[in-house]
C-alpha positions in Angstrom: -24.7 -102.1 -12.2 -24.4 -99.0 -9.9 -26.8 -96.1 -10.5 -25.6 -92.6 -11.3 -26.5 -91.5 -7.7 -23.8 -93.7 -6.2 -20.0 -93.5 -6.6 -18.7 -96.0 -9.2 -16.8 -99.1 -8.3 -14.7 -99.1 -11.5 -13.6 -96.0 -13.4 -12.0 -96.5 -16.8 -9.9 -93.6 -18.3 -9.1 -93.8 -22.0 -5.9 -91.8 -22.6 -2.9 -91.5 -20.3 -1.6 -88.0 -21.0 -2.2 -84.9 -18.9 -6.0 -85.1 -19.0 -6.1 -88.7 -18.1 -3.3 -88.5 -15.5 -4.7 -85.5 -13.7 -8.1 -87.1 -13.6 -6.6 -90.3 -12.0 -4.8 -88.1 -9.5 -7.9 -86.1 -8.7 -10.0 -89.2 -8.2 -7.6 -90.7 -5.7 -7.2 -87.3 -4.0 -11.0 -87.0 -3.7 -11.2 -90.4 -1.9 -11.9 -92.8 -4.7 -10.9 -96.3 -3.5 -12.4 -98.4 -6.3 -10.8 -99.9 -9.4 -9.0 -97.5 -11.6 -8.1 -98.6 -15.1 -6.2 -96.6 -17.7 -6.2 -97.6 -21.4 -3.1 -96.0 -23.0 -1.2 -97.5 -26.0 2.2 -95.8 -25.1 4.3 -97.9 -22.8 5.8 -96.3 -19.7 4.7 -93.6 -17.3 2.4 -90.7 -18.0 4.4 -87.8 -19.4 4.0 -84.1 -20.3 3.6 -83.1 -24.0 4.3 -79.3 -24.2 8.1 -79.7 -23.5 8.4 -82.1 -26.5 8.7 -79.2 -28.9 10.7 -77.1 -26.4 13.1 -78.4 -23.6 12.9 -82.0 -24.6 13.6 -81.3 -28.3 16.7 -79.3 -27.4 18.0 -82.1 -25.2 18.1 -80.0 -22.1 15.3 -82.2 -20.5 15.5 -85.9 -20.1 12.6 -88.3 -20.5 12.3 -88.6 -16.8 11.8 -84.9 -16.4 8.6 -85.2 -18.5 7.0 -87.5 -15.9 3.5 -86.2 -14.8 2.9 -88.4 -11.7 5.4 -88.6 -8.9 5.8 -92.3 -8.2 4.1 -93.3 -11.5 0.8 -95.1 -12.1 1.6 -97.6 -9.4 1.4 -94.8 -6.8 -2.3 -94.3 -7.8 -3.0 -98.1 -7.7 -3.9 -97.8 -11.3 -4.0 -100.7 -13.8 -2.6 -99.6 -17.2 -3.6 -101.5 -20.2 -1.3 -100.9 -23.2 -3.9 -100.9 -26.0 -6.0 -98.7 -28.2 -9.8 -98.4 -27.5 -11.5 -99.4 -30.7 -15.2 -99.4 -29.8 -17.7 -98.4 -27.2 -21.1 -100.0 -26.2 -22.8 -97.4 -24.0 -25.8 -99.6 -23.3 -23.6 -102.4 -21.8 -20.9 -100.0 -20.6 -18.2 -101.9 -22.3 -15.1 -100.8 -24.3 -13.5 -103.0 -27.0 -9.7 -102.9 -27.1 -7.3 -103.3 -30.1 -5.9 -106.6 -28.7 -9.3 -108.2 -28.3 -10.5 -107.9 -24.7 -13.6 -106.1 -23.7 -13.5 -103.9 -20.5 -16.5 -103.0 -18.5 -16.9 -99.7 -16.7 -19.2 -97.9 -14.2 -17.8 -94.5 -15.2 -15.9 -93.7 -18.3 -13.5 -90.8 -18.9 -12.6 -90.0 -22.5 -9.2 -88.3 -22.5 -7.8 -89.5 -25.9 -6.4 -86.1 -27.0 -5.3 -85.2 -30.5 -3.3 -86.7 -33.3 -1.1 -84.4 -35.4 -2.0 -84.2 -39.1 0.7 -85.5 -41.4 2.1 -84.1 -44.6 1.7 -86.4 -47.6 4.3 -86.9 -50.3 3.6 -87.3 -54.0 3.6 -91.0 -53.5 0.6 -90.8 -51.3 2.4 -91.7 -48.1 3.0 -89.6 -45.0 6.3 -87.7 -44.9 8.2 -85.6 -42.4 8.1 -85.3 -38.6 5.3 -84.5 -36.3 5.7 -83.8 -32.6 2.9 -85.6 -30.8 4.7 -88.2 -28.7 8.2 -88.5 -27.1 9.2 -91.0 -29.8 8.2 -88.4 -32.4 10.4 -85.8 -30.7 13.3 -88.4 -30.4 13.2 -89.0 -34.2 13.3 -85.3 -35.0 16.0 -84.6 -32.5 18.1 -87.4 -34.0 17.7 -85.8 -37.5 18.5 -82.3 -36.2 21.9 -83.6 -35.1 22.7 -84.2 -38.8 22.9 -80.4 -39.2 20.8 -80.1 -42.4 18.3 -77.5 -43.5 15.1 -77.6 -41.5 11.8 -76.8 -43.1 8.7 -76.4 -40.9 5.3 -76.4 -42.7 2.6 -74.5 -40.9 2.3 -71.2 -39.0 1.2 -72.5 -35.6 3.1 -73.0 -32.3 4.6 -76.4 -33.2 6.2 -75.0 -36.4 7.4 -71.8 -34.5 8.8 -73.7 -31.6 10.6 -76.3 -33.8 12.1 -73.5 -35.8 13.3 -71.8 -32.7 15.0 -74.9 -31.5 16.6 -75.5 -34.8 18.0 -72.0 -35.1 19.3 -72.2 -31.5 21.2 -75.3 -32.7 22.7 -73.2 -35.5 20.7 -74.8 -38.3 19.3 -73.1 -41.4 15.5 -72.9 -41.0 12.6 -72.1 -43.3 9.0 -71.8 -42.3 6.3 -72.2 -45.0 3.0 -70.7 -44.0 -0.1 -70.2 -46.1 -1.3 -67.4 -43.9 -0.2 -63.8 -43.8 2.0 -64.1 -40.8 3.2 -66.5 -38.1 0.6 -67.5 -35.4 -2.1 -65.5 -37.1 -4.8 -68.0 -36.5 -3.9 -68.3 -32.7 -3.0 -64.7 -31.9 -4.1 -62.5 -34.8 -2.2 -60.5 -37.3 -0.7 -57.8 -35.0 0.9 -60.1 -32.4 1.7 -62.7 -35.1 3.7 -60.1 -37.0 5.6 -59.2 -33.9 6.6 -62.8 -33.3 7.4 -63.3 -37.0 9.7 -60.3 -36.9 11.6 -62.0 -34.0 12.0 -65.2 -36.1 13.3 -63.2 -39.1 15.7 -61.3 -36.8 17.0 -64.7 -35.6 17.6 -65.9 -39.2 14.5 -67.8 -40.0 13.4 -67.7 -43.6 9.7 -67.1 -43.2 7.6 -67.7 -46.4 4.1 -66.4 -45.9 1.1 -66.7 -48.3 3.0 -69.7 -49.6 1.2 -72.8 -51.0 2.8 -76.2 -51.6 2.1 -77.9 -54.8 4.1 -81.1 -54.3 6.4 -82.8 -51.8 8.9 -85.3 -53.3 11.1 -87.7 -51.2 14.8 -87.1 -51.3 16.6 -89.6 -49.2 15.7 -88.9 -45.6 14.6 -85.4 -46.6 12.3 -83.9 -49.2 12.0 -81.4 -52.0 9.1 -79.0 -51.6 7.7 -77.2 -54.6 5.8 -74.0 -54.0 3.1 -72.4 -56.2 5.1 -70.5 -58.8 7.6 -73.3 -59.2 10.2 -72.5 -56.5 11.8 -75.7 -55.0 13.1 -75.9 -51.4 15.2 -78.8 -50.2 14.4 -80.0 -46.6 17.0 -82.1 -44.9 14.5 -82.3 -42.0 10.9 -81.7 -42.7 8.5 -80.8 -39.8 4.7 -80.8 -40.0 2.9 -78.2 -37.9 -0.4 -78.2 -39.7 -2.8 -78.9 -36.9 -4.3 -81.9 -35.2 -7.5 -84.1 -35.2 -9.3 -85.2 -32.1 -9.0 -89.0 -31.5 -12.7 -89.9 -31.7 -12.8 -92.6 -34.5 -13.3 -95.3 -31.9 -16.6 -93.7 -30.8 -18.2 -94.1 -34.2 -21.6 -95.9 -33.8 -21.6 -95.6 -30.0 -24.2 -92.9 -29.7 -21.7 -90.5 -28.2 -22.2 -87.1 -29.9 -19.1 -86.0 -31.7 -18.5 -82.8 -33.7 -15.0 -81.3 -33.6 -14.5 -83.4 -30.5 -16.7 -85.1 -28.0 -19.6 -82.8 -27.2 -20.1 -82.2 -23.5 -22.1 -79.9 -21.2 -20.5 -77.5 -18.8 -20.0 -80.3 -16.3 -17.9 -82.3 -18.8 -20.6 -84.9 -19.3 -20.7 -86.4 -22.8 -24.0 -86.3 -24.6 -25.4 -89.7 -25.7 -24.7 -91.9 -22.7 -24.9 -91.8 -18.9 -21.7 -92.1 -16.9 -19.4 -90.9 -19.7 -17.2 -87.8 -19.4 -14.8 -86.1 -21.8 -12.1 -83.5 -21.1 -9.0 -81.9 -22.5 -8.1 -81.6 -26.1 -10.7 -84.1 -27.3 -13.7 -82.4 -25.6 -16.0 -79.9 -27.4 -17.3 -78.4 -24.1 -20.0 -75.8 -23.4 -18.2 -72.7 -22.1 -20.5 -70.8 -19.8 -18.5 -67.6 -20.0 -19.0 -67.2 -23.8 -22.2 -69.2 -23.9 -21.0 -71.3 -26.8 -19.1 -74.6 -27.3 -15.4 -74.6 -27.5 -12.5 -77.1 -28.0 -9.4 -75.9 -26.3 -6.1 -77.7 -26.8 -4.0 -76.3 -23.9 -2.4 -78.0 -20.9 -4.0 -75.9 -18.1 -7.5 -76.5 -19.6 -7.0 -80.2 -19.4 -5.6 -80.1 -15.9 -8.4 -77.8 -14.6 -11.1 -79.9 -16.1 -9.7 -83.0 -14.5 -10.8 -81.7 -11.0 -14.3 -81.1 -12.3 -14.6 -84.6 -13.9 -13.3 -86.4 -10.8 -15.7 -84.5 -8.5 -18.7 -85.1 -10.7 -17.9 -88.8 -11.0 -17.7 -89.2 -7.2 -20.4 -86.7 -6.2 -23.1 -87.1 -8.9 -25.7 -85.7 -6.5 -23.7 -82.4 -6.2 -22.2 -81.8 -9.7 -20.1 -78.7 -10.4 -19.5 -76.9 -13.7 -16.3 -75.9 -15.4 -15.7 -72.2 -16.0 -12.8 -71.8 -18.3 -9.9 -69.7 -17.4 -7.9 -69.8 -20.6 -4.1 -69.7 -20.3 -1.3 -71.1 -22.4 2.3 -70.4 -23.2 5.0 -70.9 -25.8 8.8 -70.8 -25.5 10.6 -69.3 -28.5 14.2 -68.0 -28.7 14.6 -68.0 -24.9 11.5 -65.9 -24.3 8.3 -67.2 -22.7 5.2 -66.0 -24.5 2.2 -66.3 -22.2 -1.4 -65.8 -23.2 -4.5 -65.4 -20.9 -8.0 -65.1 -22.3 -9.3 -65.6 -25.8 -7.5 -63.6 -28.5 -10.5 -63.4 -30.8 -9.8 -62.6 -34.5 -12.1 -59.6 -34.5 -10.7 -58.0 -31.4 -8.9 -54.7 -31.4 -5.2 -55.3 -30.4 -2.8 -52.8 -28.8 0.9 -53.9 -28.9 2.5 -51.8 -26.2 5.8 -51.3 -24.3 5.3 -50.4 -20.7 7.8 -48.1 -19.1 9.8 -49.2 -16.0 13.2 -50.3 -14.8 12.8 -53.1 -17.4 10.5 -52.1 -20.4 7.8 -54.7 -20.7 6.2 -55.7 -24.0 2.5 -56.7 -23.9 -0.5 -57.0 -26.2 -4.0 -56.4 -25.0 -7.1 -57.5 -26.9 -10.3 -55.5 -26.5 -13.6 -57.3 -27.3 -17.0 -55.9 -28.0 -18.5 -52.4 -27.4 -17.9 -52.4 -23.7 -14.1 -52.2 -23.9 -13.8 -55.5 -22.1 -10.3 -57.0 -21.9 -10.6 -60.3 -23.8 -7.0 -61.4 -23.7 -3.5 -60.4 -22.8 -0.1 -61.6 -24.1 3.1 -61.0 -22.2 6.6 -61.5 -23.6 9.2 -62.6 -21.1 7.3 -61.2 -18.1 6.0 -64.1 -15.9 5.2 -61.7 -13.0 3.0 -59.7 -15.3 1.1 -62.8 -16.4 0.5 -63.7 -12.7 -1.3 -60.4 -12.3 -3.2 -60.8 -15.6 -4.5 -64.2 -14.5 -5.6 -62.9 -11.2 -7.5 -60.0 -12.8 -9.1 -61.7 -15.8 -11.8 -63.5 -13.8 -13.0 -60.1 -12.6 -13.8 -59.2 -16.3 -11.8 -55.9 -16.3 -12.0 -53.3 -19.0 -8.9 -52.9 -21.1 -8.2 -49.6 -19.3 -8.4 -51.3 -15.9 -6.1 -54.1 -17.0 -3.6 -51.7 -18.5 -3.6 -49.4 -15.5 -2.6 -52.3 -13.2 0.1 -53.6 -15.5 1.5 -50.1 -15.9 1.8 -49.9 -12.1 3.5 -53.3 -11.9 5.9 -52.5 -14.7 6.8 -49.2 -13.1 7.8 -51.1 -9.9 4.7 -51.1 -7.7 4.9 -53.9 -5.2 1.4 -55.2 -5.5 -1.4 -55.3 -8.1 -5.0 -54.9 -7.0 -7.2 -57.9 -7.3 -10.6 -56.2 -6.9 
């Protein structure tokens, strides 16, 4: 068996979405010529997940447009095994698969991502649609064509994006959210209220501080009863109530798991040598905030893949991952982009910047040093480019606002230092 000081002969990646696909690409780009095995239960090529609740759900994107790897897995000389990983023996470096075989590895990459939580009907069985896979989105898209009332449960991005798609298709939509406003958990009350107002302006019936007491099946739909007795009929029911990391297969392996696979700043899993975790499933140590985080965003997984590939192939010269948080959402034709961490205790300024085209932004100020902790832009991609260039320099809110005001006013460049 190879030692940790030598490049591995066989790398096994469990999970074939963005984290796994980007790691495979990075390994080959960094010169790995050994055996590359991907364990992924979904048949077909690796595909992108964020568009599932956006362009793909509307039907404007085809399945082929979701593909992550030009030329597919074959272009990376990767062997894809269509199975679930069901167990891990870190002493023997072996993975047990759902269809029986055991696969050995020299280096293991855990990229199993998340599974959406399901709503449960009064009969104890799951009900409604989730949007975790392309087949999930296909099923919801088919039901949206029936033109019935759409009810989305939850106040996160999945519920908001599904509601946006349904309204753009002309369907009646209700969102049921137990929090005070839409996206409150992700973006806070100020920005959440702004986005909620957009939804209401577009005809979404947004029910906040609402609690469900029962869900009863009604043909292909459901009847939802709220606390207080109100009953809402859903022709199409969508669950946007969060996700769980796919770590059950690691039980008893010795790999440390909390709200995901615990890793150091180099994406190395605790509990075994030669094991790495990244993307949605990883609870990694963030050197910037000096605390562990689990981040479920596309750019996070893609950026970590480069770190994992390097550390697998160059164990004598490992590098750390320094998070540069960024994510986006498309709602009602507007791209909402976020850089940084919108912490719940931050002070938030929701502003409109003057210029040829007025620009709406939100700036989050953290701590006593007036540091700019996060910025949200609404339909202003150029502004977000400037934000992402400035954020690593740890600007104050005043410095960030000054540069964005110049850009909105028509300045040709934004200072980077």
